N, CA, C, O and the ligand as a Tripos MOL2 file, in Angstrom:
@<TRIPOS>MOLECULE
protein
  225   223    57     0     0
PROTEIN
NO_CHARGES

@<TRIPOS>ATOM
      1 N           0.8480   -1.1940    0.0000 N.3       1 MET1
      2 CA          0.0000    0.0000    0.0000 C.3       1 MET1
      3 C           0.8860    1.2480    0.0000 C.2       1 MET1
      4 O           1.8560    1.3180    0.7550 O.2       1 MET1
      5 N           0.5580    2.2290   -0.8400 N.am      2 PRO2
      6 CA          1.3590    3.4570   -0.8260 C.3       2 PRO2
      7 C           1.2320    4.2080    0.5050 C.2       2 PRO2
      8 O           0.1520    4.3020    1.0870 O.2       2 PRO2
      9 N           2.3540    4.7290    0.9590 N.am      3 LYS3
     10 CA          2.4350    5.4340    2.2460 C.3       3 LYS3
     11 C           3.1800    6.7410    2.0710 C.2       3 LYS3
     12 O           4.0670    6.8700    1.2280 O.2       3 LYS3
     13 N           2.7950    7.7110    2.8940 N.am      4 PHE4
     14 CA          3.4840    8.9970    2.8450 C.3       4 PHE4
     15 C           3.5390    9.5980    4.2430 C.2       4 PHE4
     16 O           2.5800    9.4900    5.0070 O.2       4 PHE4
     17 N           4.6560   10.2300    4.5790 N.am      5 ALA5
     18 CA          4.7750   10.9840    5.8310 C.3       5 ALA5
     19 C           5.2660   12.3810    5.4910 C.2       5 ALA5
     20 O           6.2150   12.5410    4.7230 O.2       5 ALA5
     21 N           4.6220   13.3910    6.0600 N.am      6 CYS6
     22 CA          5.0150   14.7890    5.8080 C.3       6 CYS6
     23 C           6.5030   15.0230    6.0760 C.2       6 CYS6
     24 O           7.1590   15.7560    5.3360 O.2       6 CYS6
     25 N           7.0290   14.4110    7.1170 N.am      7 ARG7
     26 CA          8.4410   14.6690    7.4510 C.3       7 ARG7
     27 C           9.3900   14.1750    6.3550 C.2       7 ARG7
     28 O          10.5310   14.6300    6.2830 O.2       7 ARG7
     29 N           8.9410   13.2620    5.5120 N.am      8 ASP8
     30 CA          9.7800   12.7710    4.4080 C.3       8 ASP8
     31 C          10.0820   13.8510    3.3720 C.2       8 ASP8
     32 O          11.0310   13.7170    2.5990 O.2       8 ASP8
     33 N           9.2890   14.9150    3.3480 N.am      9 VAL9
     34 CA          9.6020   16.0230    2.4380 C.3       9 VAL9
     35 C          10.1140   17.2350    3.2210 C.2       9 VAL9
     36 O          10.0940   18.3610    2.7230 O.2       9 VAL9
     37 N          10.5710   16.9890    4.4500 N.am     10 GLY10
     38 CA         11.2070   18.0430    5.2240 C.3      10 GLY10
     39 C          10.2500   18.9820    5.9390 C.2      10 GLY10
     40 O          10.6410   20.0630    6.3790 O.2      10 GLY10
     41 N           8.9820   18.5590    6.0530 N.am     11 VAL11
     42 CA          8.0040   19.3820    6.7600 C.3      11 VAL11
     43 C           7.9700   18.9280    8.2180 C.2      11 VAL11
     44 O           7.9510   17.7300    8.5000 O.2      11 VAL11
     45 N           7.9620   19.8850    9.1370 N.am     12 ASP12
     46 CA          7.9210   19.5570   10.5610 C.3      12 ASP12
     47 C           6.4770   19.2640   10.9590 C.2      12 ASP12
     48 O           5.7620   20.1290   11.4640 O.2      12 ASP12
     49 N           6.0760   18.0300   10.7180 N.am     13 CYS13
     50 CA          4.6810   17.6440   10.8870 C.3      13 CYS13
     51 C           4.6540   16.1400   11.0900 C.2      13 CYS13
     52 O           5.3590   15.4090   10.3940 O.2      13 CYS13
     53 N           3.8550   15.6690   12.0280 N.am     14 GLY14
     54 CA          3.8250   14.2330   12.3180 C.3      14 GLY14
     55 C           2.7880   13.4480   11.5330 C.2      14 GLY14
     56 O           2.5450   12.2740   11.8140 O.2      14 GLY14
     57 N           2.1740   14.1010   10.5430 N.am     15 TRP15
     58 CA          1.0960   13.4340    9.8030 C.3      15 TRP15
     59 C           1.6440   12.3660    8.8620 C.2      15 TRP15
     60 O           2.6330   12.5910    8.1650 O.2      15 TRP15
     61 N           1.0020   11.2130    8.8450 N.am     16 GLU16
     62 CA          1.3400   10.1980    7.8550 C.3      16 GLU16
     63 C           0.0670    9.5150    7.4140 C.2      16 GLU16
     64 O          -0.9330    9.5020    8.1320 O.2      16 GLU16
     65 N           0.1160    8.9540    6.2360 N.am     17 ALA17
     66 CA         -1.0900    8.3270    5.7060 C.3      17 ALA17
     67 C          -0.7280    7.1560    4.8300 C.2      17 ALA17
     68 O           0.3650    7.0930    4.2670 O.2      17 ALA17
     69 N          -1.6610    6.2240    4.7210 N.am     18 GLU18
     70 CA         -1.5210    5.1790    3.7260 C.3      18 GLU18
     71 C          -2.8940    4.9190    3.1350 C.2      18 GLU18
     72 O          -3.9180    5.1160    3.7890 O.2      18 GLU18
     73 N          -2.8990    4.4770    1.8990 N.am     19 ALA19
     74 CA         -4.1660    4.2940    1.2050 C.3      19 ALA19
     75 C          -4.0780    3.0770    0.3030 C.2      19 ALA19
     76 O          -3.0050    2.5150    0.0870 O.2      19 ALA19
     77 N          -5.2390    2.6830   -0.2190 N.am     20 GLU20
     78 CA         -5.3090    1.5260   -1.1120 C.3      20 GLU20
     79 C          -4.6140    1.7960   -2.4450 C.2      20 GLU20
     80 O          -3.9720    0.9190   -3.0230 O.2      20 GLU20
     81 N          -4.7610    3.0230   -2.9100 N.am     21 THR21
     82 CA         -4.2180    3.3620   -4.2240 C.3      21 THR21
     83 C          -3.4610    4.6840   -4.1510 C.2      21 THR21
     84 O          -3.6450    5.4780   -3.2280 O.2      21 THR21
     85 N          -2.6080    4.8950   -5.1460 N.am     22 MET22
     86 CA         -1.8440    6.1270   -5.2440 C.3      22 MET22
     87 C          -2.7740    7.3390   -5.3580 C.2      22 MET22
     88 O          -2.5330    8.3600   -4.7140 O.2      22 MET22
     89 N          -3.8380    7.2370   -6.1740 N.am     23 ASP23
     90 CA         -4.7750    8.3540   -6.3420 C.3      23 ASP23
     91 C          -5.4360    8.7370   -5.0280 C.2      23 ASP23
     92 O          -5.5810    9.9170   -4.7060 O.2      23 ASP23
     93 N          -5.8340    7.7180   -4.2770 N.am     24 GLU24
     94 CA         -6.4900    7.9750   -2.9980 C.3      24 GLU24
     95 C          -5.5040    8.6490   -2.0400 C.2      24 GLU24
     96 O          -5.8620    9.5840   -1.3240 O.2      24 GLU24
     97 N          -4.2650    8.1640   -2.0350 N.am     25 LEU25
     98 CA         -3.2540    8.7570   -1.1530 C.3      25 LEU25
     99 C          -2.9780   10.2160   -1.5520 C.2      25 LEU25
    100 O          -2.8680   11.0860   -0.6880 O.2      25 LEU25
    101 N          -2.8670   10.4760   -2.8510 N.am     26 LEU26
    102 CA         -2.6230   11.8540   -3.2960 C.3      26 LEU26
    103 C          -3.7770   12.7670   -2.8970 C.2      26 LEU26
    104 O          -3.5590   13.9230   -2.5340 O.2      26 LEU26
    105 N          -4.9970   12.2560   -2.9640 N.am     27 ASN27
    106 CA         -6.1520   13.0410   -2.5020 C.3      27 ASN27
    107 C          -6.0560   13.3590   -1.0260 C.2      27 ASN27
    108 O          -6.3340   14.4840   -0.6120 O.2      27 ASN27
    109 N          -5.6640   12.3760   -0.2240 N.am     28 MET28
    110 CA         -5.5140   12.5910    1.2170 C.3      28 MET28
    111 C          -4.4260   13.6320    1.4910 C.2      28 MET28
    112 O          -4.5700   14.4850    2.3670 O.2      28 MET28
    113 N          -3.3380   13.5440    0.7260 N.am     29 ILE29
    114 CA         -2.2260   14.4910    0.9060 C.3      29 ILE29
    115 C          -2.6850   15.9090    0.5540 C.2      29 ILE29
    116 O          -2.3570   16.8610    1.2630 O.2      29 ILE29
    117 N          -3.4370   16.0510   -0.5310 N.am     30 MET30
    118 CA         -3.8990   17.3830   -0.9320 C.3      30 MET30
    119 C          -4.8720   17.9610    0.0910 C.2      30 MET30
    120 O          -4.8440   19.1560    0.3830 O.2      30 MET30
    121 N          -5.7230   17.1100    0.6240 N.am     31 HIS31
    122 CA         -6.6620   17.5380    1.6630 C.3      31 HIS31
    123 C          -5.8950   17.9950    2.9130 C.2      31 HIS31
    124 O          -6.2060   19.0340    3.4950 O.2      31 HIS31
    125 N          -4.9130   17.2240    3.3060 N.am     32 HIS32
    126 CA         -4.0960   17.5560    4.4770 C.3      32 HIS32
    127 C          -3.3230   18.8600    4.2490 C.2      32 HIS32
    128 O          -3.2690   19.7130    5.1350 O.2      32 HIS32
    129 N          -2.7330   19.0120    3.0760 N.am     33 ALA33
    130 CA         -1.9480   20.2210    2.7700 C.3      33 ALA33
    131 C          -2.8270   21.4640    2.8610 C.2      33 ALA33
    132 O          -2.3950   22.5120    3.3400 O.2      33 ALA33
    133 N          -4.0610   21.3320    2.3950 N.am     34 LYS34
    134 CA         -4.9890   22.4550    2.4080 C.3      34 LYS34
    135 C          -5.4420   22.7840    3.8250 C.2      34 LYS34
    136 O          -5.4040   23.9400    4.2480 O.2      34 LYS34
    137 N          -5.8700   21.7590    4.5520 N.am     35 HIS35
    138 CA         -6.4530   22.0090    5.8760 C.3      35 HIS35
    139 C          -5.4280   22.2480    6.9710 C.2      35 HIS35
    140 O          -5.6660   23.0520    7.8720 O.2      35 HIS35
    141 N          -4.2960   21.5660    6.9110 N.am     36 ASP36
    142 CA         -3.3300   21.6810    8.0050 C.3      36 ASP36
    143 C          -2.1230   22.5510    7.6680 C.2      36 ASP36
    144 O          -1.4180   23.0100    8.5660 O.2      36 ASP36
    145 N          -1.8800   22.7780    6.3750 N.am     37 HIS37
    146 CA         -0.7380   23.6100    6.0130 C.3      37 HIS37
    147 C          -1.1760   24.8800    5.2780 C.2      37 HIS37
    148 O          -0.3350   25.6720    4.8540 O.2      37 HIS37
    149 N          -2.4830   25.0730    5.1290 N.am     38 GLY38
    150 CA         -2.9990   26.2900    4.5190 C.3      38 GLY38
    151 C          -2.6020   26.4740    3.0570 C.2      38 GLY38
    152 O          -2.5560   27.5990    2.5580 O.2      38 GLY38
    153 N          -2.3090   25.3430    2.3580 N.am     39 MET39
    154 CA         -1.9550   25.4430    0.9340 C.3      39 MET39
    155 C          -3.2030   25.2060    0.1040 C.2      39 MET39
    156 O          -3.8160   24.1410    0.1840 O.2      39 MET39
    157 N          -3.5780   26.1890   -0.6880 N.am     40 GLU40
    158 CA         -4.7170   25.9990   -1.5930 C.3      40 GLU40
    159 C          -4.3660   24.9380   -2.6230 C.2      40 GLU40
    160 O          -5.1870   24.0970   -2.9910 O.2      40 GLU40
    161 N          -3.1070   25.0060   -3.0810 N.am     41 GLU41
    162 CA         -2.6150   24.0150   -4.0350 C.3      41 GLU41
    163 C          -1.1860   23.6670   -3.6660 C.2      41 GLU41
    164 O          -0.4590   24.4950   -3.1180 O.2      41 GLU41
    165 N          -0.7910   22.4520   -3.9640 N.am     42 ILE42
    166 CA          0.5930   22.0660   -3.7180 C.3      42 ILE42
    167 C           1.4320   22.5670   -4.9000 C.2      42 ILE42
    168 O           1.1270   22.2400   -6.0470 O.2      42 ILE42
    169 N           2.4910   23.3580   -4.6370 N.am     43 PRO43
    170 CA          3.3180   23.8300   -5.7610 C.3      43 PRO43
    171 C           3.9410   22.6490   -6.5080 C.2      43 PRO43
    172 O           4.2620   21.6310   -5.8930 O.2      43 PRO43
    173 N           4.1160   22.7750   -7.8350 N.am     44 PRO44
    174 CA          4.5890   21.6370   -8.6360 C.3      44 PRO44
    175 C           5.8790   21.0090   -8.1160 C.2      44 PRO44
    176 O           6.0080   19.7850   -8.1210 O.2      44 PRO44
    177 N           6.8430   21.8290   -7.6630 N.am     45 GLU45
    178 CA          8.1060   21.2240   -7.2190 C.3      45 GLU45
    179 C           7.9240   20.4430   -5.9160 C.2      45 GLU45
    180 O           8.6050   19.4430   -5.6910 O.2      45 GLU45
    181 N           7.0120   20.8950   -5.0630 N.am     46 LEU46
    182 CA          6.7210   20.1370   -3.8450 C.3      46 LEU46
    183 C           5.9550   18.8570   -4.1830 C.2      46 LEU46
    184 O           6.1660   17.8110   -3.5690 O.2      46 LEU46
    185 N           5.0650   18.9580   -5.1660 N.am     47 PHE47
    186 CA          4.2920   17.7980   -5.5790 C.3      47 PHE47
    187 C           5.2150   16.6950   -6.1110 C.2      47 PHE47
    188 O           4.9890   15.5130   -5.8490 O.2      47 PHE47
    189 N           6.2470   17.0840   -6.8550 N.am     48 GLU48
    190 CA          7.2430   16.1170   -7.3340 C.3      48 GLU48
    191 C           7.9530   15.4290   -6.1730 C.2      48 GLU48
    192 O           8.1500   14.2140   -6.1800 O.2      48 GLU48
    193 N           8.3350   16.2330   -5.1690 N.am     49 LYS49
    194 CA          8.9990   15.6770   -3.9770 C.3      49 LYS49
    195 C           8.0800   14.7090   -3.2510 C.2      49 LYS49
    196 O           8.5020   13.6440   -2.7990 O.2      49 LYS49
    197 N           6.8120   15.1030   -3.1480 N.am     50 VAL50
    198 CA          5.8220   14.2600   -2.4790 C.3      50 VAL50
    199 C           5.7240   12.9160   -3.1890 C.2      50 VAL50
    200 O           5.7370   11.8630   -2.5520 O.2      50 VAL50
    201 N           5.6260   12.9640   -4.5270 N.am     51 LYS51
    202 CA          5.4890   11.7060   -5.2840 C.3      51 LYS51
    203 C           6.7210   10.8080   -5.0890 C.2      51 LYS51
    204 O           6.6020    9.5880   -4.9770 O.2      51 LYS51
    205 N           7.9160   11.4430   -5.0520 N.am     52 LYS52
    206 CA          9.1360   10.6530   -4.8520 C.3      52 LYS52
    207 C           9.2140   10.0640   -3.4510 C.2      52 LYS52
    208 O           9.8160    9.0110   -3.2430 O.2      52 LYS52
    209 N           8.5930   10.7610   -2.4800 N.am     53 ALA53
    210 CA          8.6670   10.3110   -1.0800 C.3      53 ALA53
    211 C           7.6590    9.2110   -0.7650 C.2      53 ALA53
    212 O           7.7420    8.5800    0.2880 O.2      53 ALA53
    213 N           6.7200    8.9800   -1.6560 N.am     54 ILE54
    214 CA          5.7190    7.9490   -1.4060 C.3      54 ILE54
    215 C           6.3520    6.5590   -1.5240 C.2      54 ILE54
    216 O           7.0210    6.2390   -2.5060 O.2      54 ILE54
    217 N           6.1170    5.7480   -0.4930 N.am     55 LYS55
    218 CA          6.6700    4.3940   -0.4750 C.3      55 LYS55
    219 C           5.5430    3.4140   -0.7620 C.2      55 LYS55
    220 O           4.4650    3.4890   -0.1710 O.2      55 LYS55
    221 N           5.8120    2.5040   -1.6700 N.am     56 GLU56
    222 CA          4.7920    1.5000   -2.0040 C.3      56 GLU56
    223 C           4.8860    0.3320   -1.0370 C.2      56 GLU56
    224 O           4.1160   -0.6220   -1.1440 O.2      56 GLU56
    225 ZN          1.6100   17.8050    7.3340 Zn       57 ZN57
@<TRIPOS>BOND
     1     1     2 1
     2     2     3 1
     3     3     4 2
     4     3     5 am
     5     5     6 1
     6     6     7 1
     7     7     8 2
     8     7     9 am
     9     9    10 1
    10    10    11 1
    11    11    12 2
    12    11    13 am
    13    13    14 1
    14    14    15 1
    15    15    16 2
    16    15    17 am
    17    17    18 1
    18    18    19 1
    19    19    20 2
    20    19    21 am
    21    21    22 1
    22    22    23 1
    23    23    24 2
    24    23    25 am
    25    25    26 1
    26    26    27 1
    27    27    28 2
    28    27    29 am
    29    29    30 1
    30    30    31 1
    31    31    32 2
    32    31    33 am
    33    33    34 1
    34    34    35 1
    35    35    36 2
    36    35    37 am
    37    37    38 1
    38    38    39 1
    39    39    40 2
    40    39    41 am
    41    41    42 1
    42    42    43 1
    43    43    44 2
    44    43    45 am
    45    45    46 1
    46    46    47 1
    47    47    48 2
    48    47    49 am
    49    49    50 1
    50    50    51 1
    51    51    52 2
    52    51    53 am
    53    53    54 1
    54    54    55 1
    55    55    56 2
    56    55    57 am
    57    57    58 1
    58    58    59 1
    59    59    60 2
    60    59    61 am
    61    61    62 1
    62    62    63 1
    63    63    64 2
    64    63    65 am
    65    65    66 1
    66    66    67 1
    67    67    68 2
    68    67    69 am
    69    69    70 1
    70    70    71 1
    71    71    72 2
    72    71    73 am
    73    73    74 1
    74    74    75 1
    75    75    76 2
    76    75    77 am
    77    77    78 1
    78    78    79 1
    79    79    80 2
    80    79    81 am
    81    81    82 1
    82    82    83 1
    83    83    84 2
    84    83    85 am
    85    85    86 1
    86    86    87 1
    87    87    88 2
    88    87    89 am
    89    89    90 1
    90    90    91 1
    91    91    92 2
    92    91    93 am
    93    93    94 1
    94    94    95 1
    95    95    96 2
    96    95    97 am
    97    97    98 1
    98    98    99 1
    99    99   100 2
   100    99   101 am
   101   101   102 1
   102   102   103 1
   103   103   104 2
   104   103   105 am
   105   105   106 1
   106   106   107 1
   107   107   108 2
   108   107   109 am
   109   109   110 1
   110   110   111 1
   111   111   112 2
   112   111   113 am
   113   113   114 1
   114   114   115 1
   115   115   116 2
   116   115   117 am
   117   117   118 1
   118   118   119 1
   119   119   120 2
   120   119   121 am
   121   121   122 1
   122   122   123 1
   123   123   124 2
   124   123   125 am
   125   125   126 1
   126   126   127 1
   127   127   128 2
   128   127   129 am
   129   129   130 1
   130   130   131 1
   131   131   132 2
   132   131   133 am
   133   133   134 1
   134   134   135 1
   135   135   136 2
   136   135   137 am
   137   137   138 1
   138   138   139 1
   139   139   140 2
   140   139   141 am
   141   141   142 1
   142   142   143 1
   143   143   144 2
   144   143   145 am
   145   145   146 1
   146   146   147 1
   147   147   148 2
   148   147   149 am
   149   149   150 1
   150   150   151 1
   151   151   152 2
   152   151   153 am
   153   153   154 1
   154   154   155 1
   155   155   156 2
   156   155   157 am
   157   157   158 1
   158   158   159 1
   159   159   160 2
   160   159   161 am
   161   161   162 1
   162   162   163 1
   163   163   164 2
   164   163   165 am
   165   165   166 1
   166   166   167 1
   167   167   168 2
   168   167   169 am
   169   169   170 1
   170   170   171 1
   171   171   172 2
   172   171   173 am
   173   173   174 1
   174   174   175 1
   175   175   176 2
   176   175   177 am
   177   177   178 1
   178   178   179 1
   179   179   180 2
   180   179   181 am
   181   181   182 1
   182   182   183 1
   183   183   184 2
   184   183   185 am
   185   185   186 1
   186   186   187 1
   187   187   188 2
   188   187   189 am
   189   189   190 1
   190   190   191 1
   191   191   192 2
   192   191   193 am
   193   193   194 1
   194   194   195 1
   195   195   196 2
   196   195   197 am
   197   197   198 1
   198   198   199 1
   199   199   200 2
   200   199   201 am
   201   201   202 1
   202   202   203 1
   203   203   204 2
   204   203   205 am
   205   205   206 1
   206   206   207 1
   207   207   208 2
   208   207   209 am
   209   209   210 1
   210   210   211 1
   211   211   212 2
   212   211   213 am
   213   213   214 1
   214   214   215 1
   215   215   216 2
   216   215   217 am
   217   217   218 1
   218   218   219 1
   219   219   220 2
   220   219   221 am
   221   221   222 1
   222   222   223 1
   223   223   224 2
@<TRIPOS>SUBSTRUCTURE
     1 MET1         2 RESIDUE 1 A MET
     2 PRO2         6 RESIDUE 1 A PRO
     3 LYS3        10 RESIDUE 1 A LYS
     4 PHE4        14 RESIDUE 1 A PHE
     5 ALA5        18 RESIDUE 1 A ALA
     6 CYS6        22 RESIDUE 1 A CYS
     7 ARG7        26 RESIDUE 1 A ARG
     8 ASP8        30 RESIDUE 1 A ASP
     9 VAL9        34 RESIDUE 1 A VAL
    10 GLY10       38 RESIDUE 1 A GLY
    11 VAL11       42 RESIDUE 1 A VAL
    12 ASP12       46 RESIDUE 1 A ASP
    13 CYS13       50 RESIDUE 1 A CYS
    14 GLY14       54 RESIDUE 1 A GLY
    15 TRP15       58 RESIDUE 1 A TRP
    16 GLU16       62 RESIDUE 1 A GLU
    17 ALA17       66 RESIDUE 1 A ALA
    18 GLU18       70 RESIDUE 1 A GLU
    19 ALA19       74 RESIDUE 1 A ALA
    20 GLU20       78 RESIDUE 1 A GLU
    21 THR21       82 RESIDUE 1 A THR
    22 MET22       86 RESIDUE 1 A MET
    23 ASP23       90 RESIDUE 1 A ASP
    24 GLU24       94 RESIDUE 1 A GLU
    25 LEU25       98 RESIDUE 1 A LEU
    26 LEU26      102 RESIDUE 1 A LEU
    27 ASN27      106 RESIDUE 1 A ASN
    28 MET28      110 RESIDUE 1 A MET
    29 ILE29      114 RESIDUE 1 A ILE
    30 MET30      118 RESIDUE 1 A MET
    31 HIS31      122 RESIDUE 1 A HIS
    32 HIS32      126 RESIDUE 1 A HIS
    33 ALA33      130 RESIDUE 1 A ALA
    34 LYS34      134 RESIDUE 1 A LYS
    35 HIS35      138 RESIDUE 1 A HIS
    36 ASP36      142 RESIDUE 1 A ASP
    37 HIS37      146 RESIDUE 1 A HIS
    38 GLY38      150 RESIDUE 1 A GLY
    39 MET39      154 RESIDUE 1 A MET
    40 GLU40      158 RESIDUE 1 A GLU
    41 GLU41      162 RESIDUE 1 A GLU
    42 ILE42      166 RESIDUE 1 A ILE
    43 PRO43      170 RESIDUE 1 A PRO
    44 PRO44      174 RESIDUE 1 A PRO
    45 GLU45      178 RESIDUE 1 A GLU
    46 LEU46      182 RESIDUE 1 A LEU
    47 PHE47      186 RESIDUE 1 A PHE
    48 GLU48      190 RESIDUE 1 A GLU
    49 LYS49      194 RESIDUE 1 A LYS
    50 VAL50      198 RESIDUE 1 A VAL
    51 LYS51      202 RESIDUE 1 A LYS
    52 LYS52      206 RESIDUE 1 A LYS
    53 ALA53      210 RESIDUE 1 A ALA
    54 ILE54      214 RESIDUE 1 A ILE
    55 LYS55      218 RESIDUE 1 A LYS
    56 GLU56      222 RESIDUE 1 A GLU
    57 ZN57       225 GROUP 0 **** ****
């Protein structure tokens, strides 16, 4: 299952998530970024880092 932790991209945050699919995980990450980090959208370079940090 794909997994992601905010600290893997250098963010000081203890949030981590895992989901059934990559799409579902990316949705969870975008929701978290918006609600907990105040990002309306994830900037493209951060989004690339996020994708690289996801562990299957
Ligand atoms: Zn976070």
